[in-house]
Backbone bond lengths (Angstrom), bond angles and torsions (degrees), N, CA, C in turn:
res aa  C-N    CA-C-N  psi(-1)  N-CA   C-N-CA  omega(-1)  CA-C   N-CA-C  phi
1 M - - - 1.524 - - 1.609 108.98 -
2 R 1.263 113.59 -44.51 1.478 115.84 -173.73 1.537 110.07 -61.18
3 R 1.391 114.36 -45.34 1.431 116.56 177.18 1.601 115.81 -59.06
4 K 1.365 113.74 -38.04 1.432 119.28 172.70 1.520 114.08 -58.94
5 I 1.251 116.18 -46.91 1.428 125.68 178.08 1.471 111.09 -55.87
6 R 1.340 114.35 -55.90 1.493 122.91 179.09 1.550 111.73 -57.33
7 Q 1.310 116.72 -48.93 1.437 123.57 -179.42 1.600 108.23 -64.06
8 S 1.146 119.71 -42.65 1.522 124.37 -178.84 1.548 106.82 -66.27
9 F 1.306 121.01 -42.12 1.472 126.66 176.68 1.400 109.96 -62.54
10 W 1.328 124.44 -47.10 1.359 125.85 -175.74 1.460 114.65 -71.64
11 Q 1.389 115.95 -28.75 1.424 118.66 174.37 1.423 113.07 -65.31
12 G 1.383 116.06 -41.62 1.434 122.00 174.07 1.496 114.81 -64.37
13 V 1.338 116.70 -40.44 1.440 121.19 -178.57 1.650 105.67 -68.13
14 V 1.220 121.76 -39.28 1.396 119.37 174.56 1.457 119.44 -58.53
15 K 1.390 111.31 -45.01 1.515 119.86 174.25 1.573 108.30 -57.47
16 L 1.209 117.51 -49.09 1.474 123.46 -179.10 1.598 110.50 -62.94
17 F 1.300 113.00 -39.67 1.442 114.86 177.30 1.438 116.04 -66.38
18 V 1.327 116.22 -36.40 1.515 124.96 177.57 1.461 108.59 -62.46
19 L 1.332 114.43 -50.09 1.527 117.79 179.64 1.479 112.87 -57.62
20 H 1.345 110.73 -45.80 1.408 115.36 177.54 1.514 113.70 -56.70
21 Q 1.248 117.30 -56.84 1.405 124.97 178.74 1.513 113.29 -52.44
22 A 1.366 117.73 -40.83 1.482 124.41 177.02 1.463 110.60 -70.10
23 S 1.382 117.52 -26.72 1.531 115.77 175.75 1.486 114.93 -74.20
24 L 1.378 116.83 -11.84 1.458 121.89 175.71 1.404 110.42 -90.41
25 G 1.367 120.37 -17.53 1.492 122.08 179.72 1.476 106.55 154.58
26 P 1.434 115.76 170.79 1.491 118.05 179.51 1.414 111.91 -54.34
27 V 1.363 114.90 145.67 1.574 123.54 177.09 1.535 105.45 -129.66
28 Y 1.364 108.94 165.17 1.500 116.71 170.77 1.527 106.27 -146.04
29 G 1.357 112.81 159.79 1.488 121.40 -170.23 1.598 111.49 -49.79
30 G 1.299 118.29 -54.08 1.435 120.04 -175.84 1.591 113.96 -52.93
31 K 1.323 113.91 -44.60 1.430 118.50 -179.17 1.505 111.52 -71.18
32 L 1.285 120.23 -36.17 1.463 123.36 174.45 1.514 112.01 -63.52
33 S 1.335 112.77 -38.95 1.476 116.02 179.24 1.499 111.58 -68.71
34 K 1.312 119.17 -41.79 1.456 122.64 -177.63 1.553 106.29 -68.05
35 T 1.395 122.08 -38.69 1.346 119.73 178.54 1.516 115.95 -67.08
36 L 1.302 115.70 -40.47 1.497 120.60 174.05 1.440 109.40 -59.82
37 T 1.389 122.13 -47.37 1.447 124.66 -177.48 1.540 107.16 -60.05
38 G 1.361 119.84 -43.15 1.451 122.66 177.15 1.520 112.87 -59.61
39 L 1.205 116.74 -25.02 1.580 125.22 177.68 1.468 111.03 -88.73
40 G 1.313 119.15 -3.70 1.429 125.93 177.90 1.493 117.93 89.65
41 H 1.338 116.64 16.28 1.561 123.36 179.52 1.544 106.00 -123.57
42 T 1.366 113.13 103.83 1.411 115.97 174.67 1.454 111.42 -86.80
43 I 1.319 110.91 135.96 1.490 119.03 -178.42 1.518 111.84 -129.38
44 S 1.272 117.73 134.86 1.467 123.13 -176.15 1.493 108.89 -80.12
45 P 1.339 113.98 152.36 1.497 117.15 172.90 1.549 112.48 -56.55
46 G 1.264 116.49 -36.12 1.466 124.71 175.84 1.592 113.02 -59.60
47 S 1.211 117.28 -17.76 1.469 120.49 179.40 1.594 107.58 -109.57
48 L 1.353 121.00 -41.92 1.440 121.88 179.95 1.481 111.61 -66.04
49 Y 1.332 124.49 -49.48 1.389 121.37 -168.04 1.493 111.40 -72.72
50 P 1.291 120.93 -34.29 1.535 117.57 171.70 1.603 111.89 -63.25
51 T 1.380 113.01 -34.18 1.456 114.23 -177.71 1.597 104.97 -67.54
52 L 1.272 121.42 -40.87 1.454 124.83 -177.34 1.579 106.33 -65.41
53 H 1.329 118.76 -40.28 1.419 120.83 179.53 1.556 114.13 -69.83
54 N 1.257 111.56 -34.44 1.458 115.01 -178.15 1.583 110.85 -76.63
55 L 1.304 116.29 -34.55 1.526 120.89 169.89 1.492 112.02 -63.14
56 E 1.338 117.65 -37.13 1.432 120.41 176.69 1.513 110.14 -71.66
57 K 1.256 119.44 -44.11 1.490 122.55 177.77 1.498 111.80 -62.37
58 A 1.374 122.89 -30.39 1.313 127.52 175.24 1.499 114.30 -76.25
59 G 1.358 118.24 -9.51 1.447 120.33 -177.94 1.438 118.25 90.18
60 F 1.391 118.43 8.29 1.442 122.28 -177.71 1.500 116.08 -92.79
61 L 1.331 113.32 -16.65 1.507 126.22 176.41 1.419 108.03 -135.37
62 R 1.433 115.39 155.65 1.466 118.31 171.16 1.524 99.44 -137.64
63 S 1.328 117.19 156.47 1.464 123.70 -172.48 1.475 111.24 -122.93
64 Y 1.283 111.20 164.86 1.496 121.14 174.37 1.546 108.14 -157.08
65 V 1.341 116.91 153.28 1.400 121.78 178.11 1.548 114.06 -104.89
66 R 1.368 113.29 142.90 1.458 118.10 175.26 1.502 104.99 -144.63
67 V 1.284 112.00 153.89 1.500 120.27 177.91 1.568 104.96 -96.86
68 F 1.376 108.83 130.53 1.448 114.87 -174.29 1.538 103.09 -136.43
69 K 1.428 114.88 119.90 1.515 121.34 -172.03 1.593 113.66 43.26
70 G 1.372 107.88 50.84 1.471 114.03 175.34 1.542 114.53 76.98
71 R 1.221 120.61 -5.17 1.520 122.21 -178.40 1.554 107.38 -114.94
72 V 1.311 113.94 147.94 1.461 124.16 -179.04 1.557 105.45 -81.54
73 R 1.341 122.71 132.40 1.388 128.49 -175.22 1.501 103.41 -133.20
74 K 1.340 114.92 129.71 1.467 117.69 173.31 1.535 113.55 -98.62
75 Y 1.361 115.25 122.07 1.345 120.30 -175.43 1.554 108.63 -99.07
76 Y 1.357 117.60 157.10 1.417 121.10 178.66 1.472 104.33 -128.95
77 E 1.373 114.89 142.16 1.584 116.55 175.22 1.649 101.44 -133.23
78 I 1.240 108.75 150.20 1.523 115.75 178.90 1.550 110.81 -71.32
79 T 1.279 117.86 147.20 1.519 123.94 178.84 1.539 105.18 -100.82
80 P 1.326 118.04 166.82 1.434 118.74 176.56 1.592 115.22 -59.56
81 E 1.409 115.85 -33.08 1.360 124.64 173.71 1.612 109.51 -62.85
82 G 1.316 114.13 -39.38 1.429 118.04 179.50 1.616 112.49 -69.41
83 R 1.337 112.94 -32.77 1.545 118.32 -178.15 1.593 103.56 -70.69
84 T 1.290 113.96 -36.07 1.525 115.05 -174.63 1.491 106.85 -71.33
85 C 1.312 117.93 -43.76 1.436 121.18 177.94 1.433 113.97 -60.36
86 L 1.394 122.30 -39.78 1.424 128.56 -178.86 1.533 107.21 -70.32
87 A 1.235 118.51 -37.68 1.515 119.46 176.58 1.457 112.38 -65.78
88 E 1.271 116.99 -42.11 1.463 123.02 -177.90 1.568 109.24 -63.44
89 V 1.317 113.00 -47.15 1.468 117.52 -174.34 1.489 107.74 -68.38
90 K 1.278 119.61 -39.51 1.542 124.50 178.61 1.504 109.21 -62.84
91 R 1.258 119.28 -42.87 1.464 117.73 173.36 1.431 118.57 -56.42
92 T 1.385 112.25 -47.56 1.462 122.46 178.04 1.508 111.52 -62.69
93 L 1.367 113.08 -46.46 1.465 119.92 -175.48 1.598 112.62 -67.26
94 D 1.422 115.18 -31.54 1.330 119.91 176.91 1.521 116.63 -52.33
95 S 1.329 115.07 -41.31 1.492 121.35 -176.80 1.528 108.32 -74.94
96 V 1.361 113.78 -41.22 1.498 116.07 -179.54 1.531 110.34 -62.19
97 V 1.359 115.02 -48.52 1.491 117.40 -178.75 1.480 111.93 -60.06
98 K 1.307 117.88 -36.08 1.474 116.99 178.05 1.513 112.97 -60.42
99 I 1.313 112.66 -44.12 1.473 123.43 -177.16 1.502 109.90 -62.67
100 L 1.403 115.89 -51.89 1.367 122.93 -178.38 1.534 119.08 -66.82
101 F 1.404 111.30 -40.91 1.621 115.31 -170.47 1.456 106.23 -111.74
102 F 1.223 127.17 -19.03 1.469 126.41 -175.40 1.453 112.12 -137.28
103 P 1.338 119.29 55.94 1.429 126.08 179.42 1.502 117.04 -60.00
104 D 1.414 120.98 -20.11 1.382 120.32 -177.28 1.462 110.89 -95.84
105 L 1.409 120.09 -0.96 1.430 120.65 174.04 1.438 114.57 -68.06
106 P 1.404 117.30 140.54 1.465 116.09 -176.86 1.532 106.95 -73.97
107 P 1.344 118.80 157.21 1.434 125.40 -172.45 1.641 106.65 -64.09
108 A 1.284 113.04 152.74 1.492 117.02 -178.37 1.582 105.28 -65.41
109 R 1.295 109.95 156.06 1.510 116.38 -172.27 1.541 115.02 -59.32
110 E 1.366 113.42 -31.53 1.552 114.78 178.84 1.527 109.85 -72.44
111 N 1.334 116.40 -23.81 1.444 123.23 -177.93 1.533 111.13 -91.75
112 L 1.307 118.45 -6.79 1.551 121.68 -175.58 1.472 107.80 -69.50
113 N 1.384 120.40 -39.60 1.373 118.78 -174.97 1.566 107.64 -72.89
114 A 1.287 116.04 -33.20 1.569 116.44 179.22 1.557 104.60 -69.47
115 A 1.276 117.51 -38.56 1.537 112.79 -177.44 1.503 110.88 -67.41
116 V 1.314 120.36 -35.27 1.468 122.78 -179.29 1.559 108.21 -73.93
117 T 1.356 114.71 -50.24 1.494 113.79 -171.25 1.557 113.83 -91.82
118 G 1.254 115.62 -16.09 1.487 118.04 -175.12 1.474 113.22 86.36
119 L 1.377 119.65 2.79 1.392 122.55 179.98 1.535 110.16 -93.95
120 K 1.328 117.18 152.94 1.388 120.68 175.97 1.470 112.12 -77.55
121 P 1.396 116.95 143.94 1.490 120.97 -177.75 1.581 109.77 -66.14
């Protein structure tokens, strides 16, 4: 069960990472792989490319092909729907990360009134 939880978590993190990187500018598989490896997470092409294709199929990424140094390279860029998804996930994730990793942090200002009065912001 631990392995399944870890695996499921990392699959989600990779999707979020891809959307984030694509929100900064066009990305391609090789560069994403190198960046993830540099962060300490090795991903196989057999995992990364299906992730890219699934995000494209879901409408979060779109792709185009360019020739770079004589080789064909497929680039991915984020769509408006992908930006919306990324923003929603980041908002939700923000609260969870604070609880999991920063439990002693005081609540955010907008949530302070709710914490004191018991009312939702």
